[in-house]
PyMOL Python script that loads the backbone (N, CA, C, O; Angstrom):
from pymol import cmd

cmd.read_pdbstr("""\
ATOM      1  N   MET A   1      41.184 120.836 119.196  1.00  0.00           N
ATOM      2  CA  MET A   1      42.262 120.421 118.325  1.00  0.00           C
ATOM      3  C   MET A   1      43.107 119.377 119.068  1.00  0.00           C
ATOM      4  O   MET A   1      43.501 119.612 120.210  1.00  0.00           O
ATOM      5  N   PRO A   2      43.385 118.252 118.450  1.00  0.00           N
ATOM      6  CA  PRO A   2      44.137 117.188 119.110  1.00  0.00           C
ATOM      7  C   PRO A   2      45.620 117.529 119.222  1.00  0.00           C
ATOM      8  O   PRO A   2      46.168 118.302 118.436  1.00  0.00           O
ATOM      9  N   LEU A   3      46.236 116.936 120.207  1.00  0.00           N
ATOM     10  CA  LEU A   3      47.664 117.080 120.431  1.00  0.00           C
ATOM     11  C   LEU A   3      48.309 115.739 120.096  1.00  0.00           C
ATOM     12  O   LEU A   3      48.003 114.718 120.712  1.00  0.00           O
ATOM     13  N   TYR A   4      49.198 115.757 119.122  1.00  0.00           N
ATOM     14  CA  TYR A   4      49.897 114.533 118.734  1.00  0.00           C
ATOM     15  C   TYR A   4      51.316 114.597 119.252  1.00  0.00           C
ATOM     16  O   TYR A   4      52.046 115.546 118.967  1.00  0.00           O
ATOM     17  N   VAL A   5      51.707 113.598 120.007  1.00  0.00           N
ATOM     18  CA  VAL A   5      53.065 113.542 120.552  1.00  0.00           C
ATOM     19  C   VAL A   5      53.850 112.554 119.710  1.00  0.00           C
ATOM     20  O   VAL A   5      53.575 111.354 119.713  1.00  0.00           O
ATOM     21  N   ARG A   6      54.826 113.072 118.994  1.00  0.00           N
ATOM     22  CA  ARG A   6      55.622 112.224 118.105  1.00  0.00           C
ATOM     23  C   ARG A   6      56.992 111.918 118.696  1.00  0.00           C
ATOM     24  O   ARG A   6      57.712 111.058 118.188  1.00  0.00           O
ATOM     25  N   ASP A   7      57.346 112.604 119.745  1.00  0.00           N
ATOM     26  CA  ASP A   7      58.645 112.405 120.395  1.00  0.00           C
ATOM     27  C   ASP A   7      58.462 111.386 121.519  1.00  0.00           C
ATOM     28  O   ASP A   7      57.678 111.609 122.441  1.00  0.00           O
ATOM     29  N   GLU A   8      59.181 110.276 121.442  1.00  0.00           N
ATOM     30  CA  GLU A   8      59.002 109.205 122.419  1.00  0.00           C
ATOM     31  C   GLU A   8      59.363 109.656 123.836  1.00  0.00           C
ATOM     32  O   GLU A   8      58.722 109.230 124.797  1.00  0.00           O
ATOM     33  N   SER A   9      60.380 110.512 123.977  1.00  0.00           N
ATOM     34  CA  SER A   9      60.753 110.964 125.320  1.00  0.00           C
ATOM     35  C   SER A   9      59.660 111.849 125.923  1.00  0.00           C
ATOM     36  O   SER A   9      59.436 111.813 127.132  1.00  0.00           O
ATOM     37  N   VAL A  10      58.982 112.639 125.095  1.00  0.00           N
ATOM     38  CA  VAL A  10      57.868 113.462 125.574  1.00  0.00           C
ATOM     39  C   VAL A  10      56.699 112.558 125.963  1.00  0.00           C
ATOM     40  O   VAL A  10      56.025 112.799 126.965  1.00  0.00           O
ATOM     41  N   ASN A  11      56.471 111.543 125.181  1.00  0.00           N
ATOM     42  CA  ASN A  11      55.422 110.572 125.503  1.00  0.00           C
ATOM     43  C   ASN A  11      55.724 109.886 126.841  1.00  0.00           C
ATOM     44  O   ASN A  11      54.826 109.679 127.656  1.00  0.00           O
ATOM     45  N   ASP A  12      57.005 109.535 127.058  1.00  0.00           N
ATOM     46  CA  ASP A  12      57.401 108.922 128.326  1.00  0.00           C
ATOM     47  C   ASP A  12      57.180 109.878 129.500  1.00  0.00           C
ATOM     48  O   ASP A  12      56.730 109.468 130.570  1.00  0.00           O
ATOM     49  N   LEU A  13      57.503 111.156 129.287  1.00  0.00           N
ATOM     50  CA  LEU A  13      57.275 112.159 130.342  1.00  0.00           C
ATOM     51  C   LEU A  13      55.786 112.300 130.644  1.00  0.00           C
ATOM     52  O   LEU A  13      55.391 112.446 131.801  1.00  0.00           O
ATOM     53  N   ALA A  14      54.973 112.257 129.605  1.00  0.00           N
ATOM     54  CA  ALA A  14      53.526 112.350 129.808  1.00  0.00           C
ATOM     55  C   ALA A  14      53.021 111.150 130.604  1.00  0.00           C
ATOM     56  O   ALA A  14      52.164 111.296 131.476  1.00  0.00           O
ATOM     57  N   ALA A  15      53.551 109.965 130.303  1.00  0.00           N
ATOM     58  CA  ALA A  15      53.149 108.764 131.042  1.00  0.00           C
ATOM     59  C   ALA A  15      53.606 108.854 132.501  1.00  0.00           C
ATOM     60  O   ALA A  15      52.877 108.464 133.413  1.00  0.00           O
ATOM     61  N   GLN A  16      54.801 109.364 132.708  1.00  0.00           N
ATOM     62  CA  GLN A  16      55.307 109.534 134.077  1.00  0.00           C
ATOM     63  C   GLN A  16      54.446 110.548 134.833  1.00  0.00           C
ATOM     64  O   GLN A  16      54.106 110.330 135.996  1.00  0.00           O
ATOM     65  N   ALA A  17      54.093 111.657 134.173  1.00  0.00           N
ATOM     66  CA  ALA A  17      53.224 112.657 134.798  1.00  0.00           C
ATOM     67  C   ALA A  17      51.865 112.049 135.140  1.00  0.00           C
ATOM     68  O   ALA A  17      51.288 112.355 136.184  1.00  0.00           O
ATOM     69  N   GLN A  18      51.365 111.202 134.272  1.00  0.00           N
ATOM     70  CA  GLN A  18      50.085 110.547 134.528  1.00  0.00           C
ATOM     71  C   GLN A  18      50.156 109.688 135.789  1.00  0.00           C
ATOM     72  O   GLN A  18      49.225 109.679 136.594  1.00  0.00           O
ATOM     73  N   ARG A  19      51.258 108.970 135.955  1.00  0.00           N
ATOM     74  CA  ARG A  19      51.431 108.138 137.157  1.00  0.00           C
ATOM     75  C   ARG A  19      51.569 109.001 138.407  1.00  0.00           C
ATOM     76  O   ARG A  19      50.908 108.755 139.415  1.00  0.00           O
ATOM     77  N   VAL A  20      52.426 110.005 138.336  1.00  0.00           N
ATOM     78  CA  VAL A  20      52.702 110.858 139.498  1.00  0.00           C
ATOM     79  C   VAL A  20      51.464 111.645 139.912  1.00  0.00           C
ATOM     80  O   VAL A  20      51.166 111.774 141.100  1.00  0.00           O
ATOM     81  N   LEU A  21      50.758 112.161 138.937  1.00  0.00           N
ATOM     82  CA  LEU A  21      49.575 112.967 139.226  1.00  0.00           C
ATOM     83  C   LEU A  21      48.322 112.121 139.432  1.00  0.00           C
ATOM     84  O   LEU A  21      47.271 112.628 139.825  1.00  0.00           O
ATOM     85  N   LYS A  22      48.452 110.821 139.161  1.00  0.00           N
ATOM     86  CA  LYS A  22      47.336 109.886 139.340  1.00  0.00           C
ATOM     87  C   LYS A  22      46.101 110.321 138.538  1.00  0.00           C
ATOM     88  O   LYS A  22      44.983 110.357 139.053  1.00  0.00           O
ATOM     89  N   THR A  23      46.340 110.644 137.277  1.00  0.00           N
ATOM     90  CA  THR A  23      45.237 111.036 136.404  1.00  0.00           C
ATOM     91  C   THR A  23      44.781 109.838 135.574  1.00  0.00           C
ATOM     92  O   THR A  23      45.498 108.848 135.430  1.00  0.00           O
ATOM     93  N   ARG A  24      43.582 109.957 135.039  1.00  0.00           N
ATOM     94  CA  ARG A  24      43.047 108.855 134.231  1.00  0.00           C
ATOM     95  C   ARG A  24      43.705 108.800 132.854  1.00  0.00           C
ATOM     96  O   ARG A  24      43.856 107.724 132.275  1.00  0.00           O
ATOM     97  N   THR A  25      44.098 109.975 132.326  1.00  0.00           N
ATOM     98  CA  THR A  25      44.664 110.014 130.978  1.00  0.00           C
ATOM     99  C   THR A  25      45.935 110.859 130.951  1.00  0.00           C
ATOM    100  O   THR A  25      46.180 111.686 131.829  1.00  0.00           O
ATOM    101  N   LYS A  26      46.734 110.619 129.909  1.00  0.00           N
ATOM    102  CA  LYS A  26      47.925 111.451 129.714  1.00  0.00           C
ATOM    103  C   LYS A  26      47.515 112.879 129.385  1.00  0.00           C
ATOM    104  O   LYS A  26      48.190 113.828 129.785  1.00  0.00           O
ATOM    105  N   THR A  27      46.434 113.033 128.671  1.00  0.00           N
ATOM    106  CA  THR A  27      45.954 114.377 128.320  1.00  0.00           C
ATOM    107  C   THR A  27      45.668 115.195 129.568  1.00  0.00           C
ATOM    108  O   THR A  27      46.039 116.366 129.644  1.00  0.00           O
ATOM    109  N   GLU A  28      45.012 114.587 130.542  1.00  0.00           N
ATOM    110  CA  GLU A  28      44.721 115.280 131.803  1.00  0.00           C
ATOM    111  C   GLU A  28      46.007 115.628 132.541  1.00  0.00           C
ATOM    112  O   GLU A  28      46.129 116.712 133.111  1.00  0.00           O
ATOM    113  N   ALA A  29      46.963 114.707 132.528  1.00  0.00           N
ATOM    114  CA  ALA A  29      48.243 114.958 133.185  1.00  0.00           C
ATOM    115  C   ALA A  29      48.984 116.107 132.514  1.00  0.00           C
ATOM    116  O   ALA A  29      49.561 116.960 133.189  1.00  0.00           O
ATOM    117  N   ILE A  30      48.965 116.126 131.189  1.00  0.00           N
ATOM    118  CA  ILE A  30      49.625 117.209 130.443  1.00  0.00           C
ATOM    119  C   ILE A  30      48.952 118.541 130.755  1.00  0.00           C
ATOM    120  O   ILE A  30      49.633 119.548 130.946  1.00  0.00           O
ATOM    121  N   ARG A  31      47.620 118.556 130.809  1.00  0.00           N
ATOM    122  CA  ARG A  31      46.887 119.792 131.117  1.00  0.00           C
ATOM    123  C   ARG A  31      47.280 120.325 132.491  1.00  0.00           C
ATOM    124  O   ARG A  31      47.567 121.512 132.645  1.00  0.00           O
ATOM    125  N   ILE A  32      47.292 119.442 133.483  1.00  0.00           N
ATOM    126  CA  ILE A  32      47.642 119.851 134.851  1.00  0.00           C
ATOM    127  C   ILE A  32      49.085 120.354 134.898  1.00  0.00           C
ATOM    128  O   ILE A  32      49.364 121.389 135.503  1.00  0.00           O
ATOM    129  N   ALA A  33      49.998 119.624 134.263  1.00  0.00           N
ATOM    130  CA  ALA A  33      51.410 120.014 134.276  1.00  0.00           C
ATOM    131  C   ALA A  33      51.617 121.362 133.602  1.00  0.00           C
ATOM    132  O   ALA A  33      52.371 122.196 134.104  1.00  0.00           O
ATOM    133  N   LEU A  34      50.963 121.582 132.482  1.00  0.00           N
ATOM    134  CA  LEU A  34      51.092 122.863 131.784  1.00  0.00           C
ATOM    135  C   LEU A  34      50.485 123.998 132.589  1.00  0.00           C
ATOM    136  O   LEU A  34      51.062 125.083 132.654  1.00  0.00           O
ATOM    137  N   GLU A  35      49.330 123.769 133.205  1.00  0.00           N
ATOM    138  CA  GLU A  35      48.713 124.808 134.048  1.00  0.00           C
ATOM    139  C   GLU A  35      49.633 125.174 135.203  1.00  0.00           C
ATOM    140  O   GLU A  35      49.781 126.352 135.528  1.00  0.00           O
ATOM    141  N   ARG A  36      50.251 124.181 135.822  1.00  0.00           N
ATOM    142  CA  ARG A  36      51.170 124.452 136.934  1.00  0.00           C
ATOM    143  C   ARG A  36      52.407 125.199 136.466  1.00  0.00           C
ATOM    144  O   ARG A  36      52.863 126.125 137.137  1.00  0.00           O
ATOM    145  N   ALA A  37      52.956 124.807 135.322  1.00  0.00           N
ATOM    146  CA  ALA A  37      54.140 125.482 134.794  1.00  0.00           C
ATOM    147  C   ALA A  37      53.837 126.941 134.476  1.00  0.00           C
ATOM    148  O   ALA A  37      54.629 127.828 134.794  1.00  0.00           O
ATOM    149  N   ILE A  38      52.707 127.184 133.858  1.00  0.00           N
ATOM    150  CA  ILE A  38      52.315 128.556 133.518  1.00  0.00           C
ATOM    151  C   ILE A  38      52.094 129.374 134.782  1.00  0.00           C
ATOM    152  O   ILE A  38      52.557 130.511 134.872  1.00  0.00           O
ATOM    153  N   SER A  39      51.397 128.812 135.753  1.00  0.00           N
ATOM    154  CA  SER A  39      51.133 129.511 137.004  1.00  0.00           C
ATOM    155  C   SER A  39      52.430 129.848 137.733  1.00  0.00           C
ATOM    156  O   SER A  39      52.593 130.952 138.254  1.00  0.00           O
ATOM    157  N   THR A  40      53.341 128.893 137.764  1.00  0.00           N
ATOM    158  CA  THR A  40      54.636 129.111 138.420  1.00  0.00           C
ATOM    159  C   THR A  40      55.387 130.270 137.778  1.00  0.00           C
ATOM    160  O   THR A  40      55.900 131.146 138.474  1.00  0.00           O
ATOM    161  N   GLU A  41      55.450 130.271 136.457  1.00  0.00           N
ATOM    162  CA  GLU A  41      56.184 131.331 135.755  1.00  0.00           C
ATOM    163  C   GLU A  41      55.497 132.679 135.878  1.00  0.00           C
ATOM    164  O   GLU A  41      56.162 133.705 136.017  1.00  0.00           O
ATOM    165  N   GLU A  42      54.167 132.686 135.827  1.00  0.00           N
ATOM    166  CA  GLU A  42      53.441 133.951 135.930  1.00  0.00           C
ATOM    167  C   GLU A  42      53.582 134.567 137.325  1.00  0.00           C
ATOM    168  O   GLU A  42      53.559 135.789 137.468  1.00  0.00           O
ATOM    169  N   ASN A  43      53.727 133.733 138.345  1.00  0.00           N
ATOM    170  CA  ASN A  43      53.812 134.228 139.718  1.00  0.00           C
ATOM    171  C   ASN A  43      55.245 134.433 140.197  1.00  0.00           C
ATOM    172  O   ASN A  43      55.462 134.885 141.322  1.00  0.00           O
ATOM    173  N   ARG A  44      56.213 134.109 139.363  1.00  0.00           N
ATOM    174  CA  ARG A  44      57.615 134.263 139.729  1.00  0.00           C
ATOM    175  C   ARG A  44      57.996 135.739 139.665  1.00  0.00           C
ATOM    176  O   ARG A  44      57.708 136.407 138.672  1.00  0.00           O
ATOM    177  N   PRO A  45      58.642 136.257 140.715  1.00  0.00           N
ATOM    178  CA  PRO A  45      59.052 137.662 140.682  1.00  0.00           C
ATOM    179  C   PRO A  45      60.032 137.903 139.525  1.00  0.00           C
ATOM    180  O   PRO A  45      60.781 137.003 139.145  1.00  0.00           O
ATOM    181  N   PRO A  46      60.022 139.107 138.975  1.00  0.00           N
ATOM    182  CA  PRO A  46      60.955 139.422 137.893  1.00  0.00           C
ATOM    183  C   PRO A  46      62.409 139.272 138.355  1.00  0.00           C
ATOM    184  O   PRO A  46      62.706 139.377 139.545  1.00  0.00           O
ATOM    185  N   LEU A  47      63.290 139.030 137.416  1.00  0.00           N
ATOM    186  CA  LEU A  47      64.709 138.822 137.716  1.00  0.00           C
ATOM    187  C   LEU A  47      65.296 139.989 138.514  1.00  0.00           C
ATOM    188  O   LEU A  47      66.016 139.763 139.487  1.00  0.00           O
ATOM    189  N   MET A  48      65.007 141.210 138.128  1.00  0.00           N
ATOM    190  CA  MET A  48      65.565 142.372 138.826  1.00  0.00           C
ATOM    191  C   MET A  48      65.119 142.407 140.284  1.00  0.00           C
ATOM    192  O   MET A  48      65.880 142.813 141.161  1.00  0.00           O
ATOM    193  N   GLU A  49      63.898 141.987 140.537  1.00  0.00           N
ATOM    194  CA  GLU A  49      63.387 141.935 141.911  1.00  0.00           C
ATOM    195  C   GLU A  49      64.137 140.872 142.719  1.00  0.00           C
ATOM    196  O   GLU A  49      64.487 141.099 143.877  1.00  0.00           O
ATOM    197  N   ARG A  50      64.378 139.720 142.107  1.00  0.00           N
ATOM    198  CA  ARG A  50      65.102 138.646 142.794  1.00  0.00           C
ATOM    199  C   ARG A  50      66.560 139.045 143.050  1.00  0.00           C
ATOM    200  O   ARG A  50      67.117 138.747 144.106  1.00  0.00           O
ATOM    201  N   LEU A  51      67.166 139.718 142.077  1.00  0.00           N
ATOM    202  CA  LEU A  51      68.552 140.173 142.247  1.00  0.00           C
ATOM    203  C   LEU A  51      68.652 141.249 143.328  1.00  0.00           C
ATOM    204  O   LEU A  51      69.608 141.271 144.103  1.00  0.00           O
ATOM    205  N   LYS A  52      67.665 142.136 143.374  1.00  0.00           N
ATOM    206  CA  LYS A  52      67.657 143.195 144.398  1.00  0.00           C
ATOM    207  C   LYS A  52      67.629 142.578 145.793  1.00  0.00           C
ATOM    208  O   LYS A  52      68.303 143.069 146.699  1.00  0.00           O
ATOM    209  N   LYS A  53      66.865 141.520 145.973  1.00  0.00           N
ATOM    210  CA  LYS A  53      66.789 140.848 147.271  1.00  0.00           C
ATOM    211  C   LYS A  53      68.165 140.295 147.657  1.00  0.00           C
ATOM    212  O   LYS A  53      68.586 140.427 148.806  1.00  0.00           O
ATOM    213  N   ILE A  54      68.850 139.687 146.718  1.00  0.00           N
ATOM    214  CA  ILE A  54      70.182 139.130 146.981  1.00  0.00           C
ATOM    215  C   ILE A  54      71.171 140.258 147.281  1.00  0.00           C
ATOM    216  O   ILE A  54      71.995 140.140 148.188  1.00  0.00           O
ATOM    217  N   GLN A  55      71.087 141.341 146.524  1.00  0.00           N
ATOM    218  CA  GLN A  55      71.978 142.479 146.763  1.00  0.00           C
ATOM    219  C   GLN A  55      71.746 143.081 148.144  1.00  0.00           C
ATOM    220  O   GLN A  55      72.698 143.461 148.827  1.00  0.00           O
ATOM    221  N   ASP A  56      70.492 143.167 148.554  1.00  0.00           N
ATOM    222  CA  ASP A  56      70.171 143.697 149.885  1.00  0.00           C
ATOM    223  C   ASP A  56      70.735 142.798 150.982  1.00  0.00           C
ATOM    224  O   ASP A  56      71.233 143.288 151.996  1.00  0.00           O
ATOM    225  N   GLN A  57      70.656 141.480 150.778  1.00  0.00           N
ATOM    226  CA  GLN A  57      71.208 140.540 151.758  1.00  0.00           C
ATOM    227  C   GLN A  57      72.728 140.693 151.846  1.00  0.00           C
ATOM    228  O   GLN A  57      73.292 140.653 152.939  1.00  0.00           O
ATOM    229  N   ALA A  58      73.384 140.867 150.712  1.00  0.00           N
ATOM    230  CA  ALA A  58      74.838 141.046 150.700  1.00  0.00           C
ATOM    231  C   ALA A  58      75.222 142.365 151.377  1.00  0.00           C
ATOM    232  O   ALA A  58      76.195 142.425 152.129  1.00  0.00           O
ATOM    233  N   ALA A  59      74.455 143.407 151.107  1.00  0.00           N
ATOM    234  CA  ALA A  59      74.734 144.714 151.720  1.00  0.00           C
ATOM    235  C   ALA A  59      74.557 144.660 153.232  1.00  0.00           C
ATOM    236  O   ALA A  59      75.258 145.356 153.966  1.00  0.00           O
ATOM    237  N   ALA A  60      73.622 143.837 153.701  1.00  0.00           N
ATOM    238  CA  ALA A  60      73.366 143.724 155.135  1.00  0.00           C
ATOM    239  C   ALA A  60      74.534 143.069 155.876  1.00  0.00           C
ATOM    240  O   ALA A  60      74.647 143.201 157.094  1.00  0.00           O
ATOM    241  N   LEU A  61      75.398 142.367 155.149  1.00  0.00           N
ATOM    242  CA  LEU A  61      76.560 141.735 155.769  1.00  0.00           C
ATOM    243  C   LEU A  61      77.611 142.760 156.185  1.00  0.00           C
ATOM    244  O   LEU A  61      78.472 142.474 157.016  1.00  0.00           O
ATOM    245  N   GLY A  62      77.535 143.947 155.606  1.00  0.00           N
ATOM    246  CA  GLY A  62      78.469 145.001 155.969  1.00  0.00           C
ATOM    247  C   GLY A  62      79.384 145.348 154.808  1.00  0.00           C
ATOM    248  O   GLY A  62      79.360 144.698 153.763  1.00  0.00           O
ATOM    249  N   PRO A  63      80.188 146.378 155.006  1.00  0.00           N
ATOM    250  CA  PRO A  63      81.070 146.829 153.930  1.00  0.00           C
ATOM    251  C   PRO A  63      82.189 145.816 153.651  1.00  0.00           C
ATOM    252  O   PRO A  63      82.582 145.038 154.520  1.00  0.00           O
ATOM    253  N   VAL A  64      82.675 145.854 152.434  1.00  0.00           N
ATOM    254  CA  VAL A  64      83.776 144.987 152.016  1.00  0.00           C
ATOM    255  C   VAL A  64      85.082 145.613 152.482  1.00  0.00           C
ATOM    256  O   VAL A  64      85.286 146.817 152.332  1.00  0.00           O
ATOM    257  N   ASP A  65      85.964 144.800 153.044  1.00  0.00           N
ATOM    258  CA  ASP A  65      87.283 145.266 153.479  1.00  0.00           C
ATOM    259  C   ASP A  65      88.169 145.402 152.246  1.00  0.00           C
ATOM    260  O   ASP A  65      88.512 144.396 151.624  1.00  0.00           O
ATOM    261  N   PRO A  66      88.548 146.630 151.879  1.00  0.00           N
ATOM    262  CA  PRO A  66      89.349 146.814 150.663  1.00  0.00           C
ATOM    263  C   PRO A  66      90.747 146.202 150.785  1.00  0.00           C
ATOM    264  O   PRO A  66      91.409 145.980 149.771  1.00  0.00           O
ATOM    265  N   ASP A  67      91.203 145.928 152.007  1.00  0.00           N
ATOM    266  CA  ASP A  67      92.539 145.361 152.208  1.00  0.00           C
ATOM    267  C   ASP A  67      92.534 143.835 152.293  1.00  0.00           C
ATOM    268  O   ASP A  67      93.590 143.224 152.454  1.00  0.00           O
ATOM    269  N   PHE A  68      91.352 143.212 152.185  1.00  0.00           N
ATOM    270  CA  PHE A  68      91.269 141.760 152.283  1.00  0.00           C
ATOM    271  C   PHE A  68      91.879 141.125 151.038  1.00  0.00           C
ATOM    272  O   PHE A  68      91.523 141.481 149.914  1.00  0.00           O
ATOM    273  N   ASP A  69      92.798 140.181 151.242  1.00  0.00           N
ATOM    274  CA  ASP A  69      93.473 139.495 150.146  1.00  0.00           C
ATOM    275  C   ASP A  69      92.813 138.128 149.942  1.00  0.00           C
ATOM    276  O   ASP A  69      93.134 137.155 150.624  1.00  0.00           O
ATOM    277  N   GLN A  70      91.898 138.085 149.001  1.00  0.00           N
ATOM    278  CA  GLN A  70      91.139 136.863 148.736  1.00  0.00           C
ATOM    279  C   GLN A  70      92.052 135.708 148.335  1.00  0.00           C
ATOM    280  O   GLN A  70      91.846 134.578 148.776  1.00  0.00           O
ATOM    281  N   LYS A  71      93.065 135.981 147.496  1.00  0.00           N
ATOM    282  CA  LYS A  71      93.965 134.922 147.050  1.00  0.00           C
ATOM    283  C   LYS A  71      94.743 134.341 148.216  1.00  0.00           C
ATOM    284  O   LYS A  71      94.854 133.121 148.338  1.00  0.00           O
ATOM    285  N   ALA A  72      95.277 135.187 149.066  1.00  0.00           N
ATOM    286  CA  ALA A  72      96.033 134.701 150.228  1.00  0.00           C
ATOM    287  C   ALA A  72      95.125 133.888 151.150  1.00  0.00           C
ATOM    288  O   ALA A  72      95.542 132.863 151.690  1.00  0.00           O
ATOM    289  N   TYR A  73      93.906 134.338 151.326  1.00  0.00           N
ATOM    290  CA  TYR A  73      92.946 133.616 152.158  1.00  0.00           C
ATOM    291  C   TYR A  73      92.686 132.227 151.599  1.00  0.00           C
ATOM    292  O   TYR A  73      92.731 131.240 152.333  1.00  0.00           O
ATOM    293  N   LEU A  74      92.416 132.148 150.300  1.00  0.00           N
ATOM    294  CA  LEU A  74      92.132 130.848 149.682  1.00  0.00           C
ATOM    295  C   LEU A  74      93.374 129.944 149.685  1.00  0.00           C
ATOM    296  O   LEU A  74      93.273 128.740 149.920  1.00  0.00           O
ATOM    297  N   ASP A  75      94.540 130.535 149.424  1.00  0.00           N
ATOM    298  CA  ASP A  75      95.777 129.745 149.450  1.00  0.00           C
ATOM    299  C   ASP A  75      95.982 129.127 150.835  1.00  0.00           C
ATOM    300  O   ASP A  75      96.332 127.953 150.958  1.00  0.00           O
ATOM    301  N   GLU A  76      95.759 129.935 151.872  1.00  0.00           N
ATOM    302  CA  GLU A  76      95.909 129.424 153.243  1.00  0.00           C
ATOM    303  C   GLU A  76      94.872 128.351 153.548  1.00  0.00           C
ATOM    304  O   GLU A  76      95.177 127.342 154.184  1.00  0.00           O
ATOM    305  N   MET A  77      93.653 128.577 153.093  1.00  0.00           N
ATOM    306  CA  MET A  77      92.590 127.624 153.337  1.00  0.00           C
ATOM    307  C   MET A  77      92.914 126.269 152.697  1.00  0.00           C
ATOM    308  O   MET A  77      92.626 125.220 153.273  1.00  0.00           O
ATOM    309  N   TRP A  78      93.505 126.300 151.517  1.00  0.00           N
ATOM    310  CA  TRP A  78      93.819 125.059 150.809  1.00  0.00           C
ATOM    311  C   TRP A  78      95.222 124.549 151.120  1.00  0.00           C
ATOM    312  O   TRP A  78      95.655 123.550 150.547  1.00  0.00           O
ATOM    313  N   GLY A  79      95.931 125.218 152.015  1.00  0.00           N
ATOM    314  CA  GLY A  79      97.257 124.769 152.414  1.00  0.00           C
ATOM    315  C   GLY A  79      98.328 125.046 151.377  1.00  0.00           C
ATOM    316  O   GLY A  79      99.336 124.341 151.320  1.00  0.00           O
ATOM    317  N   ASN A  80      98.123 126.060 150.563  1.00  0.00           N
ATOM    318  CA  ASN A  80      99.094 126.410 149.513  1.00  0.00           C
ATOM    319  C   ASN A  80      99.916 127.622 149.931  1.00  0.00           C
ATOM    320  O   ASN A  80     100.017 128.590 149.177  1.00  0.00           O
ATOM    321  N   ASN A  81     100.493 127.583 151.101  1.00  0.00           N
ATOM    322  CA  ASN A  81     101.237 128.756 151.603  1.00  0.00           C
ATOM    323  C   ASN A  81     102.549 128.892 150.885  1.00  0.00           C
ATOM    324  O   ASN A  81     103.314 129.814 151.166  1.00  0.00           O
TER     325      ASN A  81
END
""", "prot")
cmd.dss("prot")
cmd.show_as("cartoon", "prot")
cmd.util.cbc("prot")
cmd.orient("prot")
């Protein structure tokens, strides 16, 4: 089944992909780009897994000081005493 590109900006992107990927046709460039996009998304860890990694890194920094005054710290940093 043929693919018809009616959007000029999509056509421009296909031409750019053809140049960057050094393919003979825009169709080949589109195929490669779509395969890469699908592979990237399929291999991307789930959001909860990525968030857990960030939470673990934050926890490794140590406990939060409940007496720390964030506003006073920022005011001092910006010279707004």
